[in-house]
C-alpha positions in Angstrom: -44.8 132.6 -7.0 -42.0 130.6 -5.5 -40.8 127.7 -7.6 -38.7 124.9 -6.0 -36.9 122.1 -7.9 -35.4 119.2 -6.1 -32.4 119.5 -8.5 -31.6 122.9 -7.1 -28.4 123.0 -5.0 -30.2 124.9 -2.2 -33.5 123.0 -2.4 -33.4 121.5 1.1 -32.7 124.9 2.7 -35.3 126.8 0.7 -37.9 124.0 1.3 -37.2 124.0 5.0 -37.6 127.8 5.1 -40.9 127.5 3.3 -42.2 124.9 5.7 -41.1 126.8 8.7 -42.7 130.1 7.5 -45.9 128.2 7.0 -45.8 126.8 10.6 -45.2 130.3 12.0 -48.1 131.7 9.9 -50.4 128.9 11.1 -49.4 129.6 14.7 -50.0 133.3 14.3 -53.4 132.7 12.8 -54.3 130.3 15.6 -53.2 132.9 18.2 -55.3 135.6 16.6 -58.4 133.4 16.4 -58.0 132.3 20.0 -57.8 136.0 21.0 -60.9 136.9 19.0 -62.9 134.0 20.5 -61.8 134.9 24.0 -62.9 138.5 23.5 -66.3 137.4 22.2 -66.8 135.0 25.1 -66.0 137.7 27.6 -67.7 140.7 26.0 -70.3 139.2 23.6 -71.8 141.6 21.1 -69.7 144.6 22.2 -66.6 142.6 21.1 -68.2 141.7 17.8 -69.1 145.3 17.1 -65.6 146.5 17.8 -64.0 143.7 15.8 -66.3 144.3 12.9 -65.4 148.0 12.9 -61.7 147.3 13.2 -61.4 144.4 10.7 -64.2 145.1 8.2 -64.6 148.9 8.7 -68.3 148.4 9.2 -70.2 150.0 12.0 -72.8 147.9 13.8 -74.3 150.9 15.6 -78.0 149.8 15.4 -80.0 146.6 15.4 -80.7 146.9 11.6 -77.0 146.7 10.9 -76.6 143.3 12.6 -78.4 141.7 9.7 -78.0 141.6 6.0 -81.2 141.2 4.0 -81.3 138.1 1.8 -81.7 140.3 -1.2 -78.5 142.1 -0.4 -76.7 138.8 -0.1 -78.1 137.6 -3.4 -77.1 140.8 -5.1 -73.6 140.7 -3.7 -73.2 137.0 -4.7 -74.5 137.8 -8.3 -72.0 140.7 -8.6 -69.0 138.5 -7.9 -66.5 137.8 -10.6 -67.7 134.4 -12.0 -64.4 132.7 -11.2 -64.5 133.8 -7.6 -68.2 132.7 -7.4 -67.2 129.3 -8.8 -64.3 129.0 -6.4 -66.6 129.8 -3.4 -69.3 127.3 -4.6 -66.6 124.6 -5.0 -65.2 125.4 -1.5 -68.7 125.3 0.0 -69.5 122.0 -1.6 -66.3 120.4 -0.4 -66.8 121.7 3.1 -70.3 120.4 3.2 -69.2 117.0 1.8 -66.4 116.7 4.3 -68.5 117.6 7.3 -71.5 115.4 6.2 -69.2 112.5 6.7 -68.7 113.5 10.3 -72.4 113.4 11.2 -73.4 110.5 13.5 -75.4 107.8 11.7 -78.8 106.7 12.8 -78.6 103.0 13.3 -81.4 100.6 14.0 -80.4 96.9 14.1 -81.6 93.7 15.7 -78.9 91.4 16.8 -78.9 87.5 16.7 -80.6 87.3 20.1 -83.5 89.5 18.8 -82.5 92.6 20.8 -83.1 95.8 19.0 -80.0 98.1 19.0 -79.8 101.7 17.9 
């Protein structure tokens, strides 16, 4: 863990390095994701199968391996360390709440002239 204190003599330098490292990391992630998306757009399932083998070490050699049974998902979720499961549930709830606010609202109003708007 890196600990910075504003009272440290080299705080400004160390903080600037931390921020710059984060920017480079973000740019690297964005480049990698863009490359993956491009591969999938161009090559579809073949790219997904190759990426899954390379990144997850899981072979998608047959149709049955493209799906995970609900029972397997439930068993894997139940087997998680409770702290990890709680963290994932919190993250999922926060993501849902954030994106729920982005959904368009159904509106049905009548203005002063009696015209229905929606």
